[in-house]
MIMIPA-487771 format. One record per atom (N, C-alpha, C, CB): z negated, x, y negated; residue in three letters. Coordinates in pm, whole numbers, plus 32768, in hexadecimal, padded with zeros to 4 digits. Glycine has a CB too. Example, Ala and Ser with C-alpha at 12.3 -4.5 7.8 and 13.67 -1.06 7.14 Angstrom:
BEGIN
7CF485278239ALA7CF484CE81C2ALA7CF48528814AALA7C77846B81BFALA7D3C850580E1SER7D368557806ASER7CED850A7FFDSER7DC48580803CSER
END
This chain:
BEGIN
02824FA99D26UNK02714FA79DB4UNK02EC4F669DF3UNK01EF4F5D9DDCUNK031B4F9B9E5EUNK03924F6A9EA2UNK03674F0D9F13UNK03E94FE09ED8UNK03A44E979F18UNK03834E359F7FUNK03FD4E1F9FD8UNK03554DAF9F40UNK03EF4E3FA057UNK04584E27A0B7UNK042A4DB7A113UNK047B4EA7A108UNK04864D63A13AUNK04644CF7A195UNK043D4D32A21CUNK04DA4C93A1A4UNK03ED4CE8A264UNK03C14D15A2E8UNK04394D26A345UNK035C4CB1A325UNK049B4CCDA33AUNK05144CD5A38BUNK055F4D57A36DUNK056E4C5CA371UNK056C4D77A2EDUNK05B34DF0A2C6UNK056B4E6DA2F8UNK05C44DF6A22EUNK04E64E6EA2EBUNK04994EE1A31BUNK04A64EEFA3B2UNK04054ED2A2F4UNK04A44E80A3F8UNK04B04E83A489UNK05374EBBA4B2UNK049C4DF8A4C4UNK05A24E8CA472UNK06274EBEA491UNK06334F52A472UNK06914E6FA443UNK05FA4F7AA401UNK05FE5007A3DAUNK05B3505CA440UNK05C3501BA34DUNK053B5031A468UNK04EC507BA4CBUNK05355084A551UNK04635039A4DEUNK05765018A579UNK05C25018A5F6UNK0636507BA5EEUNK05F64F8BA615UNK067C5079A57DUNK06ED50D4A56DUNK06BF5165A56EUNK073850B6A4EAUNK06525181A529UNK061D520AA525UNK05F35236A5B1UNK05A45214A4C3UNK05AE51DFA5FAUNK05845202A682UNK05FC5220A6DBUNK052F5192A6BEUNK066351CFA6CCUNK06DC51E5A71BUNK071D526AA6FAUNK073F5173A705UNK07285286A679UNK07645303A64DUNK0711537AA67CUNK07735306A5B3UNK068E536EA672UNK063753DCA69FUNK064453F3A735UNK05A553C0A67AUNK06495388A781UNK06595396A811UNK06DC53DAA833UNK0651530EA855UNK074553AEA7F2UNK07C753EAA80BUNK07C9547CA7DFUNK0836539CA7C4UNK0786549AA771UNK07855522A73EUNK073B5580A79CUNK07465526A6B3UNK06D7554CA7E3UNK068E55A2A83FUNK06E355CAA8B8UNK060F555DA86EUNK074F5582A8CDUNK07A755A2A93EUNK07F85621A928UNK0804552EA959UNK07FA564EA8ADUNK084656C8A891UNK07FA571BA82BUNK08D556A6A85EUNK07EB5799A848UNK07A757F5A7EEUNK080D5835A792UNK07595860A83CUNK07DD5877A729UNK083458C8A6D7UNK08685883A65AUNK08A458F5A726UNK08D958B4A629UNK090E5887A5A9UNK092A57F0A5A1UNK098C58D1A58BUNK095657B4A60CUNK09735724A608UNK08F256D6A5F0UNK09B556F6A68CUNK088B56FDA634UNK080956B9A622UNK07D856CBA593UNK07A056F0A685UNK07E55742A55EUNK07BA575BA4D4UNK080A5707A471UNK07C957EFA4B2UNK088B56FBA487UNK08E056ACA42EUNK08B75619A433UNK097456BBA455UNK089755E8A4A8UNK086C555CA4B5UNK07E75546A46EUNK08605535A54AUNK0789559FA481UNK07085591A43DUNK07195597A3A6UNK06A655FEA46BUNK076D55F3A37AUNK078555FFA2EAUNK07C2557DA2B6UNK07E35677A2CCUNK08225546A2FFUNK086354CBA2D2UNK08035455A2D5UNK08DE54AEA328UNK07A55453A332UNK073F53EAA334UNK06EA53F1A2B6UNK06E553F8A3B2UNK06C75469A28EUNK0679547AA213UNK06C55445A19BUNK0655550EA1FEUNK07465462A196UNK07975431A125UNK07A05399A128UNK0825546FA12AUNK07AC5360A19EUNK07B452CFA1AAUNK0733528EA178UNK07CF52A7A23DUNK06C352C9A198UNK06435296A163UNK064152A0A0CBUNK05CC52E4A1A0UNK0671530FA098UNK067A5321A007UNK06D152B49FC9UNK06B353AD9FE6UNK07425297A007UNK079D52329FD3UNK075B51A99FD4UNK081F522FA025UNK07155189A042UNK06D55107A04CUNK066B50F29FDFUNK069450F8A0D5UNK061951579FC8UNK05B151469F61UNK05EC51469ED6UNK054851B49F6CUNK065651909EC1UNK0697518E9E3DUNK06D051049E1FUNK070651F89E36UNK071650CA9E7FUNK075050459E6BUNK06E14FDF9E55UNK07A8501D9EE3UNK06784FE49EA6UNK06094F859E97UNK05C74F939E0FUNK05A24F9A9F07UNK05B4500C9DE3UNK057750259D60UNK05CE4FEF9CEFUNK055F50BB9D4CUNK065050069CF9UNK06AB4FD79C91UNK06B94F3F9C94UNK073550189CA1UNK06B14F049D0BUNK06B54E719D15UNK063E4E339CCCUNK06B64E459DA8UNK05CB4E749CD4UNK05564E429C8DUNK05654E569BF7UNK04D84E869CBFUNK05A44EC29BD0UNK05B54EE09B41UNK06184E829B00UNK05E24F6F9B2FUNK06814E5D9B45UNK06ED4E0F9B08UNK06BE4D879AD7UNK075F4DFD9B6BUNK065B4D4D9B18UNK062B4CCA9AEDUNK05E64CCE9A65UNK05CB4C929B55UNK05BD4D439A39UNK057B4D5299B8UNK05DE4D629945UNK051E4DC999BCUNK065C4D6F9964UNK06C04D9198FFUNK06F74D1898B6UNK07324DDC9940UNK07264D31983DUNK076B4CCB97EFUNK07EE4CA99835UNK07854CFB975BUNK08264C369816UNK089E4C05985BUNK09124C679856UNK08CA4B81981FUNK092D4CA597E3UNK099F4D0197D9UNK098A4D7E982DUNK09B74D299748UNK09144DB59828UNK08F64E2C9879UNK08ED4E07990DUNK08724E6E984BUNK08BA4D90992AUNK08AB4D6399B5UNK09334D5999F9UNK08634CDC99BAUNK09964D2699B4UNK0A1C4D1899EFUNK0A544DA09A16UNK0A7C4CD1998EUNK0A494E0199BDUNK0A794E8899DCUNK0A294EC49A50UNK0A6F4EE4995FUNK09A84EAF9A4BUNK09514EE99AB1UNK096C4EAD9B3AUNK08BF4ED39A8CUNK09854E2C9B40UNK099F4DEC9BC0UNK0A204E1F9C00UNK09A54D569BAFUNK0A834E3F9BAEUNK0AFF4E799BE2UNK0AE14EFF9C25UNK0B674E8B9B71UNK0A914F519BE1UNK0A704FD59C17UNK0A1B4FC69C95UNK0A26502A9BAEUNK09BC4F699C95UNK09684F559D0CUNK09BF4F2A9D83UNK08FB4EEB9CF1UNK0A1F4ED49D6CUNK0A794EAC9DD9UNK0AC64F249E0FUNK0ADA4E409DAAUNK0AF24F7D9DB6UNK0B374FF69DE2UNK0AD9504F9E32UNK0B7150439D6AUNK0A5B50589E06UNK09F850A79E4FUNK09E0506E9EDBUNK097450AE9E02UNK09D44FEB9EE4UNK09C24FAC9F68UNK0A394FCB9FC3UNK09B24F129F59UNK0AB24FC09F8CUNK0B294FDE9FDAUNK0B29506EA00BUNK0BA74FC29F88UNK0B0650CA9FB2UNK0B0151589FD9UNK0A975170A043UNK0AE651B19F5EUNK0A225133A030UNK09B65142A092UNK09E1510BA119UNK093650FBA062UNK0A1C5095A11AUNK0A465057A198UNK0AB350A9A1DDUNK0A774FC9A17EUNK0B1050DFA190UNK0B785135A1CAUNK0B3A51B3A205UNK0BE2515AA15EUNK0AD751E9A1C1UNK0A915260A1F2UNK0A4A5240A275UNK0A2C5294A188UNK0A0B51CBA27BUNK09C451A1A2F3UNK0A265199A369UNK097F5118A2DEUNK0A9D5165A352UNK0B03515CA3BBUNK0B2A51E8A3EAUNK0B80510FA387UNK0B3C5245A38BUNK0B5F52CFA3B0UNK0AF3530EA405UNK0B765324A332UNK0A7552F3A3E4UNK0A06532CA431UNK0A0652F3A4BEUNK097F5310A3ECUNK0A195270A4C9UNK0A1D5232A54EUNK0A8E526AA5A2UNK0A2C519AA541UNK0B03527DA565UNK0B7452B8A5AEUNK0B545346A5D9UNK0BF352B7A556UNK0B105390A581UNK0AEC541AA5A3UNK0A8D541DA619UNK0AAD5460A52AUNK0A2A53C5A618UNK09CB53BFA686UNK0A13539FA708UNK095D5357A66AUNK0A705342A702UNK0AB9531BA77AUNK0B0F538CA7B1UNK0B1052A3A75DUNK0B3E53E5A75BUNK0B9C544CA785UNK0B6254D9A789UNK0C11544BA72BUNK0AEA54ECA75CUNK0AB95574A74AUNK0AAB55C4A7CAUNK0A365570A706UNK0A975584A83AUNK0A8955D1A8B6UNK0B0B5616A8DEUNK0A5B5576A927UNK0B7A55E9A8A6UNK0BFB5626A8C7UNK0C2F5682A858UNK0C6255BAA8E3UNK0BE5568CA7ECUNK0C1356DAA77AUNK0C0D5770A793UNK0BC156B9A700UNK0C6F57B2A761UNK0C6E5844A75AUNK0C285869A6D7UNK0D015880A760UNK0BFD58E5A6CBUNK0BB65910A652UNK0C0858FBA5D3UNK0B8E59A1A65EUNK0C8A590FA5DBUNK0CE058FBA564UNK0CDE5869A538UNK0D715929A582UNK0CD6580EA596UNK0CD05780A573UNK0C4C575FA52EUNK0CE25729A5F1UNK0BE2579FA55AUNK0B5F578BA51AUNK0B6457BBA48AUNK0AF057D5A569UNK0BA0582FA474UNK0BAD5866A3EEUNK0BFD5807A395UNK0BEF58F2A3F2UNK0C6B57D4A3CAUNK0CBD5776A37DUNK0C7056F6A35CUNK0D3D5753A3CBUNK0C2556C4A3BEUNK0BD7564AA3A7UNK0B6D5661A33DUNK0B95561BA42AUNK0B2A56D2A347UNK0AC056F1A2E4UNK0AFD56FBA258UNK0A775777A309UNK0B715738A24DUNK0BB45741A1CCUNK0BD456B6A197UNK0C355796A1D7UNK0C045660A1EDUNK0C2355D7A1C6UNK0BA5558DA19AUNK0C66558CA23CUNK0B3655A1A1E1UNK0AB75562A1BCUNK0A875596A135UNK0A4D557CA228UNK0A955617A11FUNK0A6D5651A09EUNK0ABC5612A02CUNK0A8356EAA09FUNK0B3F5605A03FUNK0B9455CA9FD7UNK0B6D55399FBDUNK0C2755D29FFFUNK0B5154EFA027UNK0B2A5463A018UNK0AA354589FD0UNK0B22541EA0A1UNK0A4554B19FF2UNK09C254AF9FB1UNK09CE54D09F1DUNK096255129FF5UNK0A1F55329EFCUNK0A3255569E6FUNK0A7454E59E20UNK0A8655D59E63UNK0AD454A29E5EUNK0B1654319E1CUNK0AB353BE9E07UNK0B8F54009E70UNK0A5D53A89E69UNK09F8533F9E5BUNK0999535E9DE8UNK09AA532E9EDEUNK096953D99DE5UNK090D54009D78UNK095053F49CF0UNK08DC54909D8DUNK09CE54169CE8UNK0A1654089C69UNK0A1F53759C41UNK0AA454459C74UNK0A32531E9CA3UNK0A39528E9C87UNK09B152589C5AUNK0A6A52419D05UNK0944528E9C8FUNK08BF52689C5EUNK08B3528E9BCBUNK084F52AE9CB2UNK08E653049BA9UNK08E8532F9B1DUNK093B52D09AC7UNK091F53BD9B11UNK09AA529E9AFEUNK09FD523D9AB6UNK09AD51BF9A97UNK0A7952199B08UNK095E51929AF9UNK090A511C9AE2UNK08A951369A70UNK08BD50F59B62UNK086351A59A79UNK07FE51C59A14UNK083D51D09989UNK07B652499A38UNK08B552069984UNK08FC520E9904UNK092B518498D5UNK0975526C9910UNK095951309932UNK098E50AC990FUNK0924505398CFUNK09C65067998BUNK08A8506598F9UNK083C501298C3UNK07EB505C9858UNK07E04FE49933UNK081A50D29833UNK07CE512597D4UNK073C51309800UNK07D750E99745UNK072B5156987CUNK06A5515D98B8UNK064C51BD986BUNK06AD5187994AUNK05D15191985AUNK056F51E69817UNK0538524B987CUNK04FC519197D9UNK04E552A3984AUNK04AD530D989EUNK045B52D29911UNK0456536C984BUNK0411526898F6UNK03BC522C995DUNK041151F699D0UNK036651BB9922UNK048051B699B1UNK04D851809A1AUNK051451F19A6CUNK0549512999DCUNK054452579A27UNK057D52CA9A6EUNK0515530B9AC8UNK05B553319A0AUNK049D53159A95UNK043053529AE1UNK040E52FD9B5CUNK03B453649A88UNK040E527A9B4EUNK03F152209BBEUNK045752339C2DUNK03F1518D9B8EUNK04D5523B9C09UNK053F524E9C6CUNK052E52D59CB1UNK05CC52459C2AUNK0516533C9C64UNK050553C29C9EUNK048B53C79CFAUNK04F8542B9C2FUNK041E53869CD2UNK03A653869D26UNK03BF533E9DA9UNK033253449CDBUNK040752D09DA4UNK042852869E1FUNK047A52DE9E7DUNK047552049DFFUNK04DC53259E46UNK052E537D9E98UNK04DA53F09ED1UNK05A253B59E46UNK048254269E7FUNK042B54939EADUNK03D154649F20UNK03D554C79E39UNK039D53E99F13UNK034853B49F7EUNK039853A5A000UNK030C532D9F54UNK0416537C9FF4UNK046A5371A06BUNK047D53F8A0ADUNK04F25335A047UNK048F5460A05DUNK04A054E7A095UNK04215514A0DBUNK04C5554CA026UNK03AD54F6A0A1UNK032E5523A0D9UNK031054E3A160UNK02BE5506A079UNK03365465A170UNK0313541CA1E8UNK037A5428A256UNK02FF538DA1C8UNK03DE547EA244UNK04415492A2AEUNK0437551CA2E7UNK04CE547BA279UNK
END
């Protein structure tokens, strides 16, 4: 089970509400790209939270490797969050080609993040149950967005 602090949930809910409000100001591809990126951000948040819970169970040697990867995942997630905020701020002025470019950039960032999650799982020699837990958390994030 993933435990987020009340403060973190509140900030996340506020950010989502802001993004949704801004997205309603413009219809079409830009709005779709923002919604898609919100879904990925939720996926990233639950993946990091799930891995943070897993790392405490690891032996010292595996934990050190895992913590390096988790820090990289946090950095990637935070950079992605900044990109989404910038997109929301600028999307009302975007041309369709800019939306396409942004979506491509988001896709690349999401794929890199997922690959880094795989790096974590490999670094700790994660068993099937751990891999399944991470995948289920990500799936739940997709369902609730």
